[in-house]
C-alpha positions as CSV (number, residue, x, y, z in Angstrom):
1,M,-12.8,27.8,-37.3
2,G,-14.2,26.7,-33.9
3,T,-14.8,23.2,-35.2
4,N,-12.3,20.4,-36.1
5,F,-13.5,17.1,-37.6
6,G,-17.0,17.9,-36.3
7,I,-15.9,18.5,-32.7
8,D,-16.6,21.9,-31.1
9,L,-13.3,22.6,-29.4
10,T,-14.5,25.8,-27.8
11,S,-17.4,24.1,-26.0
12,L,-15.1,21.2,-25.1
13,L,-12.6,23.4,-23.4
14,Q,-15.3,25.2,-21.4
15,W,-15.0,24.5,-17.7
16,N,-17.8,22.3,-16.4
17,Q,-17.9,19.4,-13.9
18,F,-16.7,16.9,-16.6
19,T,-13.6,18.9,-17.6
20,V,-12.9,19.7,-14.0
21,D,-13.0,16.0,-13.1
22,L,-10.9,15.1,-16.1
23,V,-8.2,17.7,-15.4
24,S,-8.2,16.9,-11.6
25,F,-7.9,13.2,-12.4
26,V,-4.8,13.8,-14.5
27,V,-3.2,16.1,-11.9
28,K,-4.0,13.8,-8.9
29,F,-2.7,10.8,-10.7
30,A,0.5,12.6,-11.6
31,I,1.0,13.8,-8.0
32,L,0.3,10.3,-6.6
33,A,2.5,8.5,-9.1
34,G,5.3,10.9,-8.4
35,G,4.9,10.5,-4.7
36,L,4.8,6.7,-4.8
37,L,8.0,6.6,-6.9
38,Q,9.8,8.4,-4.1
39,I,8.9,5.8,-1.5
40,P,11.4,3.1,-2.4
41,P,14.5,5.4,-2.3
42,V,13.5,6.9,1.0
43,M,12.5,3.6,2.5
44,V,15.7,1.9,1.4
45,W,17.7,4.6,3.2
46,V,15.4,4.4,6.3
47,E,15.7,0.6,6.4
48,R,19.5,0.9,6.6
49,R,19.7,3.9,8.9
50,V,17.1,3.0,11.5
51,P,18.5,-0.6,12.1
52,A,21.9,1.0,12.3
53,L,20.7,3.2,15.1
54,M,19.0,0.3,16.8
55,Q,22.3,-1.7,16.7
56,R,24.6,1.2,17.5
57,R,26.4,1.3,14.2
58,R,26.6,4.0,11.5
59,G,24.9,2.6,8.4
60,P,25.2,4.5,5.1
61,N,26.6,8.0,5.8
62,R,29.0,8.8,3.0
63,V,27.1,9.7,-0.1
64,G,26.0,13.3,-0.1
65,L,26.3,16.5,-2.1
66,F,29.8,17.9,-2.6
67,K,31.2,18.3,1.0
68,W,27.9,17.7,2.7
69,R,27.2,14.1,3.5
70,L,23.6,14.7,4.5
71,Y,23.6,11.5,6.6
72,G,24.0,9.4,3.5
73,L,20.6,10.5,2.2
74,L,21.8,10.4,-1.4
75,Q,22.9,6.8,-1.1
76,S,19.5,5.6,-2.5
77,L,20.0,8.0,-5.4
78,A,23.3,6.4,-6.2
79,D,21.8,2.9,-6.0
80,T,19.0,3.9,-8.3
81,I,21.3,5.3,-10.9
82,K,23.4,2.2,-10.7
83,L,20.4,-0.1,-11.2
84,I,19.0,1.9,-14.1
85,F,22.3,1.9,-16.1
86,K,23.4,-1.6,-15.1
87,E,23.6,-4.1,-17.9
88,E,20.5,-6.3,-18.1
89,V,21.1,-10.1,-18.3
90,V,18.3,-12.4,-19.4
91,P,19.0,-16.1,-18.5
92,D,19.1,-18.7,-21.2
93,G,15.9,-20.7,-21.4
94,A,13.8,-18.0,-19.8
95,H,10.4,-17.3,-21.3
96,K,11.1,-13.8,-22.6
97,V,7.5,-12.4,-22.7
98,F,6.5,-13.4,-19.2
99,Y,10.0,-12.7,-17.9
100,H,9.6,-9.1,-18.9
101,L,5.9,-8.9,-17.8
102,A,6.4,-10.2,-14.3
103,P,7.7,-6.9,-12.8
104,V,4.8,-5.0,-14.4
105,F,2.3,-7.3,-12.6
106,C,4.0,-6.6,-9.3
107,V,4.0,-2.8,-9.7
108,F,0.7,-2.2,-11.5
109,P,-1.8,-3.5,-8.8
110,A,-0.1,-1.5,-6.1
111,F,-0.4,1.8,-8.0
112,L,-4.0,1.0,-9.0
113,I,-5.0,0.3,-5.4
114,A,-3.4,3.6,-4.3
115,C,-5.8,5.5,-6.5
116,A,-8.8,4.3,-4.5
117,I,-7.7,5.5,-1.1
118,P,-9.3,8.8,0.2
119,Y,-6.3,11.0,1.2
120,G,-8.4,13.8,2.5
121,P,-11.8,15.5,2.5
122,D,-13.2,17.1,-0.6
123,L,-11.7,20.3,-1.9
124,N,-13.9,23.1,-3.1
125,I,-12.2,25.2,-5.8
126,F,-14.1,27.9,-7.7
127,G,-17.4,26.2,-6.9
128,Y,-16.3,22.7,-8.1
129,T,-16.0,19.7,-5.7
130,I,-12.8,17.8,-6.1
131,P,-12.4,14.6,-4.1
132,L,-8.9,13.8,-2.7
133,S,-8.8,10.4,-4.2
134,V,-7.8,9.7,-7.8
135,V,-10.9,7.6,-8.3
136,R,-13.9,7.5,-6.0
137,V,-15.2,3.9,-5.8
138,D,-18.5,3.2,-3.9
139,V,-17.3,-0.4,-3.4
140,G,-13.8,0.4,-2.3
141,F,-13.1,-2.8,-0.5
142,L,-14.2,-5.0,-3.4
143,F,-12.1,-3.0,-5.8
144,I,-9.0,-3.2,-3.6
145,F,-9.2,-7.0,-3.1
146,A,-10.0,-7.6,-6.7
147,I,-6.9,-5.7,-7.8
148,S,-4.6,-6.9,-5.1
149,S,-5.1,-10.5,-6.1
150,L,-3.4,-9.7,-9.4
151,A,-0.1,-9.4,-7.6
152,V,0.1,-13.2,-7.2
153,Y,0.5,-13.5,-11.0
154,G,3.6,-11.3,-11.0
155,V,5.3,-13.4,-8.4
156,S,4.3,-16.7,-10.1
157,L,5.4,-15.6,-13.5
158,A,8.7,-14.3,-12.2
159,G,9.7,-17.6,-10.8
160,W,8.4,-19.8,-13.6
161,A,9.7,-17.7,-16.5
162,S,13.2,-17.4,-15.0
163,N,14.0,-21.1,-15.8
164,N,15.6,-21.4,-12.3
165,K,14.5,-24.0,-9.8
166,Y,15.3,-21.8,-6.8
167,S,13.2,-19.0,-8.3
168,L,10.3,-21.4,-9.0
169,M,10.4,-22.6,-5.4
170,G,10.4,-19.0,-4.2
171,S,7.5,-18.1,-6.4
172,L,5.5,-21.1,-5.2
173,R,6.2,-20.2,-1.6
174,A,5.2,-16.6,-2.2
175,S,2.0,-17.4,-4.2
176,A,0.8,-19.9,-1.5
177,Q,1.6,-17.4,1.2
178,M,-0.2,-14.5,-0.5
179,I,-3.3,-16.6,-1.3
180,S,-3.4,-18.0,2.2
181,Y,-3.3,-14.7,3.9
182,E,-5.7,-12.9,1.5
183,I,-8.6,-14.8,3.0
184,P,-8.1,-13.7,6.7
185,L,-7.1,-10.2,5.4
186,G,-10.5,-9.9,3.7
187,M,-12.3,-11.3,6.7
188,S,-10.6,-8.7,9.0
189,L,-12.4,-6.0,7.1
190,L,-15.8,-7.5,7.0
191,P,-16.6,-6.4,10.6
192,I,-15.7,-2.9,9.5
193,V,-18.3,-3.1,6.7
194,L,-20.9,-4.4,9.2
195,I,-20.1,-1.7,11.8
196,Y,-20.2,1.3,9.5
197,G,-22.7,-0.2,7.0
198,T,-20.8,0.7,3.8
199,L,-18.1,-0.4,1.4
200,D,-17.1,3.2,0.6
201,L,-13.8,4.1,2.2
202,G,-14.6,7.8,2.2
203,K,-17.8,7.2,4.1
204,I,-16.0,4.9,6.6
205,V,-13.5,7.7,7.3
206,E,-16.4,10.2,7.8
207,A,-18.1,7.8,10.2
208,Q,-14.9,7.8,12.4
209,S,-15.3,11.5,13.2
210,S,-14.9,10.8,17.0
211,F,-11.7,9.3,18.4
212,F,-13.5,6.4,20.0
213,K,-15.4,5.6,16.8
214,W,-12.1,4.6,15.1
215,G,-12.0,1.1,13.8
216,A,-9.2,0.3,16.2
217,F,-11.7,0.6,19.1
218,T,-14.9,-0.7,17.4
219,A,-13.1,-3.7,15.9
220,P,-9.8,-4.4,17.8
221,F,-9.6,-8.1,16.7
222,S,-9.9,-7.0,13.1
223,L,-6.9,-4.6,13.6
224,L,-4.8,-7.4,15.0
225,I,-5.6,-9.8,12.1
226,F,-5.1,-7.1,9.5
227,V,-1.7,-6.1,10.8
228,I,-0.4,-9.7,10.9
229,C,-1.8,-10.3,7.4
230,M,-0.3,-7.1,5.9
231,F,3.2,-8.4,6.8
232,A,2.5,-11.7,5.0
233,E,0.9,-10.1,2.0
234,T,3.9,-8.0,1.3
235,N,6.4,-10.8,2.0
236,R,8.0,-8.9,4.8
237,A,9.8,-10.4,7.9
238,P,8.9,-12.5,9.8
239,F,7.0,-13.8,6.7
240,D,9.7,-13.2,4.1
241,L,9.9,-16.9,3.2
242,A,9.8,-16.0,-0.5
243,E,13.2,-14.3,-0.2
244,G,14.8,-16.6,2.4
245,E,18.4,-15.9,1.3
246,S,19.8,-18.9,3.4
247,E,17.5,-21.3,1.5
248,L,16.6,-19.8,-1.9
249,V,19.4,-17.3,-2.7
250,A,17.0,-14.5,-3.3
251,G,13.6,-16.1,-4.0
252,F,11.5,-15.5,-7.1
253,H,13.6,-12.6,-8.4
254,T,17.0,-14.4,-8.3
255,E,17.4,-14.1,-12.0
256,Y,16.4,-10.4,-12.2
257,N,18.8,-7.5,-12.3
258,S,19.1,-3.9,-13.4
259,A,15.8,-1.9,-13.6
260,K,13.6,-5.0,-13.4
261,F,15.1,-6.0,-10.1
262,A,14.4,-2.5,-8.8
263,A,10.8,-2.8,-10.1
264,F,10.1,-5.7,-7.7
265,F,11.3,-3.5,-4.8
266,L,9.2,-0.6,-6.1
267,G,6.1,-2.9,-6.1
268,E,6.9,-4.2,-2.6
269,Y,7.4,-0.7,-1.0
270,V,4.4,0.8,-2.7
271,S,2.3,-2.2,-1.5
272,M,3.6,-1.5,2.0
273,F,2.5,2.1,1.8
274,V,-0.9,1.2,0.3
275,L,-1.6,-1.3,3.1
276,S,-0.3,1.2,5.7
277,A,-2.7,3.9,4.3
278,L,-5.5,1.4,4.2
279,A,-4.9,0.4,7.8
280,S,-4.9,4.1,8.7
281,T,-8.0,4.7,6.8
282,V,-10.0,1.8,8.2
283,F,-8.8,1.6,11.8
284,F,-7.3,5.0,12.7
285,G,-9.7,7.6,11.2
286,G,-7.9,8.2,7.9
287,W,-7.5,11.9,7.4
288,Q,-9.4,12.7,10.6
289,V,-7.4,14.6,13.2
290,P,-7.6,12.9,16.7
291,F,-9.9,14.7,19.2
292,V,-10.7,17.4,16.6
293,P,-13.8,16.9,14.5
294,Y,-13.6,18.1,10.9
295,E,-16.1,21.0,11.5
296,S,-14.0,22.2,14.4
297,L,-10.9,21.9,12.3
298,V,-12.4,24.0,9.6
299,A,-13.5,26.6,12.1
300,M,-10.0,26.8,13.6
301,L,-8.2,27.1,10.3
302,G,-10.8,29.3,8.6
303,S,-10.8,27.4,5.4
304,P,-12.0,23.9,4.4
305,N,-9.2,23.6,1.8
306,I,-6.5,24.2,4.4
307,A,-8.3,21.7,6.6
308,A,-8.1,19.2,3.7
309,I,-4.3,19.7,3.4
310,V,-4.0,19.1,7.1
311,G,-6.1,15.9,6.6
312,V,-3.7,14.7,3.9
313,L,-0.7,15.3,6.2
314,M,-2.5,13.5,9.0
315,L,-3.1,10.4,6.9
316,L,0.5,10.4,5.7
317,L,1.7,10.7,9.4
318,K,-0.4,7.7,10.4
319,S,0.9,5.7,7.4
320,M,4.4,6.5,8.4
321,F,3.8,4.8,11.7
322,F,3.0,1.6,9.9
323,M,5.9,1.9,7.6
324,W,8.2,2.3,10.7
325,L,6.4,-0.8,12.2
326,Y,7.4,-2.8,9.2
327,I,11.1,-2.0,9.8
328,W,10.9,-2.5,13.6
329,V,9.3,-5.9,13.2
330,R,11.9,-6.9,10.5
331,W,14.8,-6.3,12.8
332,T,13.1,-7.7,15.9
333,L,11.4,-11.0,15.1
334,P,13.1,-14.1,13.5
335,R,11.7,-15.6,10.3
336,F,9.0,-18.3,10.6
337,R,9.5,-21.8,9.1
338,Y,7.3,-22.4,6.1
339,D,5.2,-25.0,7.9
340,Q,4.7,-22.5,10.8
341,L,3.7,-19.8,8.4
342,M,1.1,-21.9,6.7
343,S,-0.2,-23.3,10.0
344,L,-0.6,-19.8,11.3
345,G,-2.6,-18.8,8.3
346,W,-5.0,-21.8,7.9
347,K,-5.2,-23.2,11.5
348,F,-5.3,-19.9,13.5
349,M,-5.9,-16.8,11.4
350,L,-8.8,-18.3,9.3
351,P,-10.8,-19.6,12.4
352,I,-10.1,-16.4,14.3
353,G,-11.2,-14.3,11.3
354,L,-14.4,-16.4,11.0
355,A,-15.1,-16.1,14.7
356,N,-14.5,-12.3,14.6
357,V,-17.0,-11.9,11.7
358,V,-19.7,-14.0,13.4
359,G,-19.1,-12.4,16.8
360,T,-19.4,-8.9,15.3
361,A,-22.6,-9.8,13.5
362,V,-24.1,-11.2,16.7
363,V,-23.2,-8.2,18.8
364,L,-24.5,-5.7,16.2
365,A,-27.7,-7.7,15.8
366,V,-28.3,-7.6,19.6
367,L,-27.6,-3.9,19.8
368,R,-29.7,-2.9,16.8
369,F,-32.7,-5.2,17.3
370,K,-33.1,-5.5,21.0
């Protein structure tokens, strides 16, 4: 009775490294997906409340629970319910298959990239090692850039399949912008690979055990280029030319409504978080606690697993800073003209990125082979 169709279920269910990896993968992916789905509602509320505080106005403060308004925190929940149950209208002449696939192409890459980020040091449970990343990839940078390039297809398909000229113009703008800034974004991370000698994000975090070994200090020009490009890659102000309401109504998702409209914002906010977590991982020590080496943290807390939880919270705190930076810049700087945006990418960011890579290689060569 222990076999079924030639498969020994008893031996299959025994705990070993394979079954632990399988179960931990499912649990980690479920936790990560659930957490990423909470980002858009929270960020929508933050994007309305924080600028209101900056401009000395109230912002959303009515929707709450019974008599408790909770600073309007449930406004995002109300908006989500409205979008889910709103009637969906598909424009005449739209290419139905690609029209429905476009939001998937915008959401899927962001979720997949989030799986490769190391959120903390390894856990040790009942003698089994469980890494705090959904998948551990030795070539983390290559994986991230290979998957992130797929987001261009979602934007392009959304504009083309909508059968709307304004949407098509918005998609062409966004595609050109994303492709243009992917190149300096990748170049900004090449000095990090040269400095730490690995493509593995986990090993890069471990190499930043000391505060002054953070990528922000070892490669400051890379940090500057990366931060500028992360705004352009997510179509955020001052690079939100794809959604220039005064020119394009709403850009590539003009003809989208209901849940599909919400899916585009889900992809955008998840991409913002992924790039924020990547910046924290590469330039600010990831899950490392400033001025406290991991071994000292374990000794202070008395348990490596508790130290791992603290590491996860530290990475989230650093990522929150970049999420706040997105909002601050949006309500501070005016939007670029399209020719200014493309000139910045090709005439300034690309040469600076090349010079940064060459300069880093020369300095490392002098230091290591003198």
